N, C-alpha and C positions, 0 to 999 in steps of 0.2 A: 613427528608433526603430531601436533594436538588434534583430537577431533572435537568437532561441534555439534551441538545439536540445536533443534529449532528453537528451545529457549535461550540459547545465548544471542539470537538478534531478535530484535521485535518485529511484529507484522505491521506494516504501514498500511493503513486506512486512508483511502483518497476519496473525499466525497464533498461537493459544494454544499449539501443539505445537511444540516446539524442533527435532525433527528436520524438521519440513516447512519450516520457516524456513531450516535448514542446504541442503535440497535446493532451496528455490526460489532462494536466495542464488547458489549454484552455477551455476544453470539460467541467470538474469538476467546476474550478471557475467561467466560464460564465454562464454555462446551471444549476448549481447546487448551486451557490455562497457559494461554501464550500472553506474552507481552504485548502491547499495542501503543502505537504512536499515531496519532489524528492528524490529518493535515485537510483543510477547508480549502486551502490554496494548492492546485496542484504544483506551482513552482517552488512552493517550499519543500514537497516530496523530492522534484529533482534537486533541489539543493542539498538535500541530507543523503542522497544515495550512498555518499561515503560511508554512510553507517551501516551499510550492507544487510538490510532487512532480510529475514527468512521468507518473507511473502509480501507482496503488495496486492491490495485488494482495491481496486481502482473504478470508479464510476467512468462510465465514456462519454455521457453529455454533461460538458462542464463549461461555463462561458471561459474566455480568455484562451486559455490553453485544454482541449478536449482530451479525454483520455487515450484516444489514438496516436495524439502527438507524444503524451508522456509514455505509453509503451513502445512507441520507435527510440526515444531516447534511452529508457531504459536498456533497450535490447542492444543498441549503440554503445552505451557505456559498461554495462554490467548484464551480460546476456545469461549468466547463471542464475541470475534472480527470478523465481516462478512470478509470474502476475496471472491475476483471476480478475476479468472484467465482469462488470455489472450495469445494466440497464433496468430502468423501471419503465422503459418503453414497451 
C-alpha cells in the first residue's frame, strides 16, 4: 500500500467572499506549502469531494448552502476528511 502525504491532495477553501479566499490561499500556500483549490460556491466543493482533499477550510455563513450543510454532506460521504469551520461573526 502506497502512503500519501498532505501534499498529495489539495486543501479545499470554501467561502462566498473572494477576499477571504485570497487571504486563505496565501496562508495555506505560503505557510503550509500545500496545494489549494478555491470554491466560492459550496455546491462545487461538494461536487469535487471525489478528489478527496487533505483538508477543507469552510465558511459557516454562505447563501443557498451554508457551511453546516456542507459539513453534514462531507461527514456523510467522506467522514475521514478533516474540516475546519470559519466564521467572521
